[in-house]
C-alpha positions in Angstrom: -29.4 -129.8 -169.3 -30.7 -128.4 -172.7 -34.4 -128.0 -173.2 -35.5 -130.6 -175.7 -39.2 -129.5 -175.9 -40.5 -128.4 -179.3 -40.0 -124.8 -180.2 -43.1 -122.7 -180.9 -43.7 -122.1 -184.7 -42.7 -118.4 -184.4 -39.2 -119.1 -183.0 -38.0 -121.9 -185.2 -36.3 -121.4 -188.5 -38.0 -122.5 -191.7 -37.1 -125.9 -193.1 -36.4 -126.5 -196.8 -40.0 -127.4 -197.7 -41.3 -124.2 -196.1 -38.7 -122.1 -198.0 -39.8 -123.8 -201.2 -43.4 -122.9 -200.3 -42.3 -119.3 -199.8 -40.6 -119.3 -203.2 -43.8 -120.4 -204.8 -45.8 -117.7 -203.0 -43.4 -115.0 -204.2 -43.8 -116.2 -207.8 -47.6 -116.0 -207.4 -47.5 -112.6 -205.8 -45.3 -111.2 -208.6 -47.8 -112.5 -211.1 -50.8 -111.1 -209.3 -49.3 -107.7 -208.3 -47.8 -106.7 -211.6 -50.3 -107.6 -214.4 -49.4 -104.4 -216.3 -45.7 -105.4 -216.3 -46.7 -109.0 -217.2 -48.7 -107.5 -220.2 -45.6 -105.6 -221.3 -43.5 -108.8 -220.8 -45.9 -111.0 -222.7 -46.0 -108.6 -225.7 -42.2 -108.8 -225.7 -41.8 -105.1 -225.0 -39.9 -105.0 -221.7 -38.1 -107.8 -219.8 -37.9 -108.0 -216.0 -34.3 -106.9 -216.1 -35.2 -103.9 -218.3 -38.0 -102.9 -216.0 -35.8 -103.2 -213.0 -33.1 -101.0 -214.6 -35.7 -98.5 -215.8 -37.3 -98.3 -212.3 -33.9 -97.8 -210.8 -33.1 -95.0 -213.2 -36.4 -93.3 -212.4 -35.9 -93.5 -208.6 -32.1 -92.9 -208.4 -31.4 -90.8 -211.4 -29.0 -91.0 -214.3 -26.0 -93.4 -214.1 -23.0 -94.5 -216.0 -22.6 -97.8 -217.8 -20.2 -99.3 -215.3 -22.7 -98.6 -212.5 -25.5 -100.2 -214.6 -23.4 -103.3 -215.2 -22.7 -103.6 -211.5 -26.3 -103.0 -210.5 -27.6 -105.6 -213.0 -24.7 -108.0 -212.2 -23.9 -108.1 -215.9 -20.8 -107.6 -217.9 -20.5 -104.1 -219.5 -21.3 -105.5 -223.0 -24.4 -107.3 -221.6 -25.5 -104.0 -219.9 -24.9 -102.1 -223.1 -27.3 -104.5 -224.9 -29.9 -104.0 -222.2 -29.5 -100.2 -222.5 -29.7 -100.4 -226.3 -33.0 -102.3 -226.2 -34.6 -99.8 -223.8 -33.3 -96.9 -225.9 -34.8 -98.5 -229.0 -38.1 -98.6 -227.2 -37.8 -94.9 -226.2 -37.6 -95.6 -222.5 -34.1 -94.3 -221.9 -31.6 -92.0 -223.5 -27.8 -92.0 -223.5 -25.5 -89.0 -223.5 -21.7 -88.8 -223.7 -19.8 -86.8 -221.1 -18.3 -83.6 -222.6 -14.8 -84.1 -221.2 -14.6 -87.9 -222.0 -16.8 -89.1 -224.9 -16.1 -92.7 -223.9 -18.2 -92.2 -220.8 -21.9 -92.6 -221.3 -24.7 -91.5 -218.9 -28.0 -93.2 -219.1 -31.3 -91.5 -218.1 -35.0 -92.5 -218.2 -37.1 -90.6 -220.7 -40.6 -89.3 -220.0 -42.0 -92.3 -221.8 -39.9 -94.6 -219.6 -41.0 -92.7 -216.4 -44.7 -93.0 -217.4 -44.3 -96.8 -217.8 -42.7 -97.1 -214.4 -45.3 -94.8 -212.8 -48.2 -96.7 -214.3 -47.0 -100.1 -213.2 -46.0 -98.8 -209.8 -49.4 -97.3 -209.3 -51.0 -100.6 -210.2 -48.7 -102.4 -207.7 -49.7 -99.9 -205.0 -53.4 -100.4 -205.7 -52.9 -104.2 -205.4 -50.9 -103.9 -202.2 -53.5 -101.6 -200.7 -56.1 -104.3 -201.3 -53.9 -106.9 -199.8 -53.2 -104.8 -196.7 -56.9 -104.9 -195.9 -56.5 -108.6 -195.2 -53.8 -108.0 -192.6 -53.8 -106.5 -189.1 -51.8 -103.3 -188.6 -49.0 -105.2 -186.8 -48.8 -107.7 -189.7 -48.7 -104.8 -192.2 -45.8 -103.2 -190.2 -44.0 -106.6 -189.9 -44.3 -107.1 -193.7 -42.9 -103.6 -194.4 -40.0 -104.2 -191.9 -39.1 -107.5 -193.4 -39.1 -106.2 -197.0 -37.0 -103.2 -195.9 -34.4 -105.6 -194.4 -34.4 -107.8 -197.5 -34.0 -104.8 -199.8 -31.2 -103.3 -197.7 -29.4 -106.6 -197.8 -30.0 -106.9 -201.6 -28.4 -103.5 -202.3 -25.7 -103.6 -199.6 -23.3 -105.5 -201.9 -23.6 -102.8 -204.5 -22.3 -100.0 -202.2 
C-alpha cells in the first residue's frame, strides 16, 4: 500500500505558485545584482542581448556570424543587426576571413572587454555580500544548482 503521508518540503516538487514566486525573485535579483548593466540599459546604450553576446565573446573568444545567430537564437540577419549595434558603440569589431570574404569573425574590443569586466566585478561584489547571508552548504548548493542550470542552457548549442 502506497504511503499517503505528506512529503517533507525538501522532497516535493514546486507547485506553479512557487515557480511563479521564483520567477519574481530572479527578476529582483537581476535588478539588484547588475545596477551597472541596468544603468547602461536605461541610457539605451546596451541591451541584455547585446551584453550577453559581448560577455560570451569575452569569455569564449571570437566567433563567426552563424555561431552568434545560434547562440542568440536569432536569424542571421537579426544577429547581424545585434553585431552592428555593438560595433557602432565600439564594443566589438568584425573582420573578414582572408580565404572567404563572405565569412565574418566577431571579436570583443578592449572597450567591450572593459564594460564586461566592470559589470562582472560589480556582480561579484554583490554576490560576495549575499554569500555572507548563507551557510557554506547553502553557498555550495547554490553554485551546484546554477552550474546544472547553465550546463542545461548551453547543452542545446553543442
